[in-house]
C-alpha positions in Angstrom: 1.4 -6.3 62.1 -0.6 -3.2 63.2 -2.3 -2.9 66.6 -3.1 0.0 68.8 -5.5 0.9 71.6 -7.2 4.2 71.7 -10.0 5.8 73.7 -13.0 7.1 71.8 -15.8 9.1 73.4 -19.5 8.3 73.6 -20.5 11.8 74.6 -18.3 12.3 77.6 -17.7 8.6 78.4 -14.3 7.1 77.3 -14.6 3.8 75.4 -11.6 1.6 74.6 -11.2 0.7 71.0 -8.6 -1.6 69.4 -7.4 -1.0 65.8 -5.7 -3.9 64.3 -5.2 -6.0 61.1 -8.3 -8.1 60.4 -7.9 -11.9 60.0 -9.8 -14.8 58.5 -11.7 -15.4 61.8 -13.1 -11.8 61.4 -14.7 -12.4 58.0 -18.3 -13.1 59.3 -18.2 -9.9 61.4 -16.8 -7.8 58.5 -19.6 -9.0 56.3 -22.1 -8.1 59.0 -20.7 -4.6 59.2 -21.2 -4.2 55.4 -24.8 -5.5 55.8 -25.5 -2.9 58.5 -23.9 -0.1 56.5 -25.6 -1.0 53.2 -29.0 -2.5 54.0 -31.5 -3.5 51.3 -32.3 -2.3 48.7 -28.5 -2.1 48.3 -27.6 -5.2 46.3 -26.2 -7.9 48.5 -23.7 -9.0 45.8 -21.9 -5.8 46.5 -21.2 -6.6 50.1 -17.8 -8.1 50.9 -17.5 -11.8 50.1 -15.1 -14.2 51.6 -12.9 -14.5 48.5 -12.4 -10.7 48.5 -11.5 -10.7 52.2 -9.2 -13.6 51.8 -7.3 -11.7 49.0 -7.0 -8.7 51.3 -5.4 -10.6 54.1 -3.2 -12.7 51.8 -2.1 -10.1 49.3 -1.8 -7.0 51.6 -2.4 -7.6 55.3 -0.9 -4.2 56.2 -3.8 -2.6 54.3 -6.6 -4.6 56.1 -7.6 -2.8 59.2 -10.6 -3.1 61.6 -11.7 -1.5 64.8 -12.9 -3.6 67.7 -15.0 -2.5 70.7 -15.8 -5.0 73.5 -14.8 -7.9 71.2 -17.1 -6.8 68.4 -15.9 -5.4 65.1 -17.4 -1.9 64.6 -15.8 -0.9 61.3 -13.0 -1.7 58.8 -10.8 0.0 56.2 -9.1 -1.7 53.3 -6.4 -0.6 50.9 -4.0 -1.8 48.2 -0.8 -0.5 46.8 -0.8 0.9 43.3 1.6 3.0 41.2 0.0 6.4 40.7 1.3 9.3 38.7 -0.5 12.7 39.1 -2.3 13.7 36.0 -2.8 10.2 34.6 -6.1 9.3 33.0 -9.2 8.9 35.1 -10.0 5.5 36.5 -13.1 3.8 38.0 -13.3 2.2 41.4 -13.7 -1.2 39.7 -10.6 -0.7 37.6 -8.3 0.5 40.4 -9.4 -2.0 43.0 -10.0 -5.0 40.8 -13.6 -4.8 41.9 -12.5 -5.2 45.5 -10.5 -8.4 44.8 -7.1 -6.4 44.7 -5.4 -9.0 42.5 -3.7 -6.0 40.9 -2.0 -5.1 44.2 1.6 -3.9 43.5 3.8 -4.7 46.5 6.2 -1.8 45.6 3.5 0.7 44.6 4.0 4.3 45.6 0.4 4.9 46.7 -1.9 3.3 49.2 -5.3 3.3 47.5 -8.5 3.1 49.6 -10.8 0.3 48.6 -13.4 0.8 51.3 -14.1 2.3 54.7 -17.2 1.2 56.6 -18.4 1.9 60.2 -21.5 0.2 61.6 -24.3 2.8 62.1 -24.5 1.9 65.8 -20.9 3.1 66.3 -20.8 6.2 64.1 -21.1 8.7 66.9 -17.7 7.6 68.2 -15.5 9.0 65.4 -14.1 5.6 64.4 -13.9 6.5 60.7 -11.4 9.2 61.5 -9.4 6.9 63.7 -9.3 4.2 60.9 -8.1 6.9 58.4 -5.4 8.1 60.8 -4.2 4.6 61.2 -4.0 4.1 57.5 -1.9 7.2 57.3 0.5 5.5 59.7 0.7 2.5 57.4 1.6 4.9 54.5 4.5 6.4 56.7 5.6 3.0 57.9 5.9 1.5 54.4 7.4 4.7 52.9 4.7 5.4 50.3 4.1 8.8 48.8 0.4 9.2 49.5 -2.9 7.8 50.4 -5.4 8.2 47.7 -9.0 7.3 47.0 -12.3 8.3 45.5 -14.9 10.0 47.7 -18.6 9.7 46.9 -20.5 13.0 46.6 -23.9 11.9 47.9 -25.5 15.3 48.1 -24.5 16.3 44.5 -27.8 15.0 43.0 -29.6 17.9 44.9 -27.6 20.5 43.0 -26.9 18.8 39.7 -29.3 21.1 37.8 -27.6 24.2 39.3 -23.9 23.5 39.0 -21.2 21.1 37.7 -19.7 18.5 39.9 -16.6 20.7 40.0 -18.6 23.7 41.1 -20.3 21.5 43.8 -16.9 20.4 45.1 -15.7 24.0 45.3 -18.7 25.0 47.4 -18.1 22.1 49.7 -14.5 23.1 50.2 -15.5 26.7 50.8 -18.0 25.6 53.4 -21.1 26.7 51.5 -22.4 23.1 51.2 -21.8 20.2 53.6 -21.4 16.8 51.9 -21.4 13.8 54.3 -18.5 12.1 52.6 -16.4 14.9 51.1 -16.7 17.0 54.3 -15.7 13.9 56.4 -12.6 13.3 54.3 -11.6 17.0 54.6 -12.0 16.6 58.4 -9.6 13.6 58.1 -6.9 15.7 56.4 -7.5 14.6 52.8 -7.3 17.2 50.0 -9.1 17.1 46.7 -7.2 16.2 43.5 -10.0 16.3 40.9 -13.5 15.2 40.1 -13.8 11.9 38.3 -16.8 11.0 36.2 -18.2 7.4 36.0 -16.2 6.4 39.1 -18.9 4.0 40.3 -22.7 3.5 39.8 -24.1 5.9 42.4 -27.3 7.7 41.7 -26.9 10.2 44.6 -23.4 11.2 43.3 -24.6 11.1 39.7 -21.7 8.6 39.2 -19.1 11.2 40.2 -16.4 11.0 42.9 -13.7 13.3 44.1 -10.2 11.9 44.1 -8.7 12.9 47.4 -5.2 12.4 48.7 -3.2 12.6 51.9 0.5 13.1 51.2 3.2 11.5 53.4 4.7 14.6 55.2 8.0 12.8 55.6 8.2 12.0 51.8 9.4 8.7 50.5 
C-alpha cells in the first residue's frame, strides 16, 4: 500500500497533504472531484462511475492514488499496467484503458499507463497534480516497470490548427514559443513527448489529438 505525507504551499502557508491509495469508501468523493473538474455541459456519463472505480481498486490498487487535505479528497490519479513496445501502432484512450474500466490490466505489464489525473479546481494552486505524478513515478520504480506513459490533451491546439500541424504545435510548446495547459504541465512533471496521436479521444479543443508522453524509470527494470 502507498501512503505518504507532504507539505504543499498555499502561497507561503504550508498545508499538509496525504497521498494514498483510494478505497471503496472514497468513491463518492472521487466522483465529486470529477464533477467539479468537468462541470456541465461536459457529459455526466463520462464522469467516473462506481463500477469503474471498483475495478481500479480490485484489479490494480497500486495504480489508484488520491490526495487528501483536511479529510477531503482534492484529487486523484489512476493507472493500469500494459505491455508497450515503442513504435507500435497508435491507440485511442478508449482502447488502451478499456474505456476506464481497465479490465485489460496486465499484472506483469512493462508500462504504467495513465488513465486519468484530476484535481478539484479549488485546490489547483497547491501543485497537487505534480505531487500525484511524482507519486506514480514511485509506483513505477517500486514495481520495476520500464516507464510511465499516457496521452496528454493539447487543449490550445484548436487556436493554431489552421496555421500548423499538431506536430508543429507540439514542437513550439516544447521550444517554449507556445504554452499549453496540459502539455506544458506534463513537461514540468518530467514527462517527455513520444509522438502525436490522432483520434485519441473526442476532444474539440485538441482537434481529437493527444501527445503520447512518457517518463522512463531511471533505474531501469
